[in-house]
C-alpha positions, 0 to 999 in steps of 0.5 A: 153272686147268688142273686145274680145267678138266681135271676139268670135261672129265673130268666131261663125258665121261660126259655126252657118251656118255649123250647119244649113247646116248639119241639113238641109241635114239630113232632106233632106236625111230622108225617106218620103215626107212631102206632104204626111203629109199634104194631109193625103192620097196621093193615092187619092189626085189630082196630079195637086193639089199635085204639086201646093202645092209642088210648093207653099211650095218651095219643088219642088226647088233644095236643095240649093234653098230650103236652100236659101229660108229658110235662106234669104226668097224670098220676095226680089226677084224672081228666075227662077231656072228651066228656064221656064221663070216663077219666081219660088217663093214659099210662101212669107217669110222673112227668118230666118235671119229676124226672120221668120222660116216659117210655120209648115207643121203639125200645120199650124202655124208660127214656131216662135209662136210654139217655143215661146210657148214651149221654156220657159218650156225647158229653165226652165228644162235645166237651173235648171238641169245646176244649180243643175249639177254644184252645186252638181258636184262641191260640190261632187268634193271638198269632193272627193278631200279633202278626197282623198283615203277614203270611201267618195272618193270611194263612189263619184267615184262609183257614177260618173261612174254609173251616166255616164253609166245610160241611161236617158230614163231607169232611168226616167221610173224607177223613174216613176214606183218607185215614181209615180206608187208605192209610189204615192209621185210625179206626173208622167208626165207633168208640172202642175196638170190638176186637180188643178183648181186654188187651192194651190200654182202654183209654188209648183205644178210645182216644184213637177213636176220638181223633177224627170226630173231635176234629170234625166237630171242633173245626167250626168252633176253632174257625169262629173263635180264632177270627173273633179273638183276632178282631178283639185282640187287634182292638185291645193292642191299639189301646194306650195301656198296651202301648205304655207296657211296650214303652216300659220295655216289657217282653212282647209275650208278656204284653200279648198274653198277660195284658192284652189277651185277658181283656180280649177274651171278655167278649169271647167268653160270652160265646161259650153257651152258643158254642156248646149249643152249636156243638150239641147240634153238630154232634147229631151229624158227627155221631151218625157219620162216625157211628159214635154211640151217643145221643145224637145218633139215637135222636136221629133214629128216634125222629125217623121212628116217630118216637115222641118220648125219646125225642122230647127227652133228648130235647129237654137234656139238650136245652138244659145243657144249652142253658147251663152253658149260657149261665157259665158264660155270664159267670165267666164274664163277671170274672174276666171283667172286674168292671162288671158289678153284680147288684 
């Protein structure tokens, strides 16, 4: 098992660096200048002061050196890129590989502190949507398979099509209008009620704020997992050992849930990693719609503000979570299918 996990981790290393390079190049290609964000009014700023600030932040370096500074830092050596005999060293940093994501250009705070503050809310939203998506999706897929070609199957199939086709931002706004504005039964946005001064149970308050964003975020996962589970379970129910279990007089529920479902879930487990990545991407939209205080909303603001360190730090965290999800999928696959032997 340890050799298998180590091999998967080694394969994830080039994937991680590839994601960071692509994200860095996209940020460089985006229009605008991050110095304008810092100086607010570049037309009235002293050009010498602007160039000094650009040099201090390392933005005067070639793209490759900017990536190197961001990745491995610059406190271990000094570079002379332009050949003027002077070391081209921006602000001292340890680099991402040593846990230093730099300082946000807008917030003037360490990126690691900003991510540490925002990531618990995003993880709460994402993992709640993941649990709901898999639980409801598997249950609906089982009912659609065992009641094949009935009105139950047709209803679930229509739901999966609608769930995949419905835009998250549109559904979120629709739920806000219906349940918050018209009915007033659910909070409109945020994670907590700002008018609550210690009264009541804080967990229940957070739970009320989670209902709509978790539902919107998990809907596509429910639709995909239910359709995939239905397809796999129909194939398993046609196997000889399932017909043998039915012939022996076992209850239908035992045959469905104990004999057929574990084998049908083997391919479903492989989508845990991609599902986590999809939810992280969807959290950017959902957090913005529901004003959820997580990383998604912070990343959107950072992109518009050309805040390189904050965007890249968030990309690193998202890439790590996606890679961990893929690793968990591979490990679950080996537990669900005893025919798989680790060598």
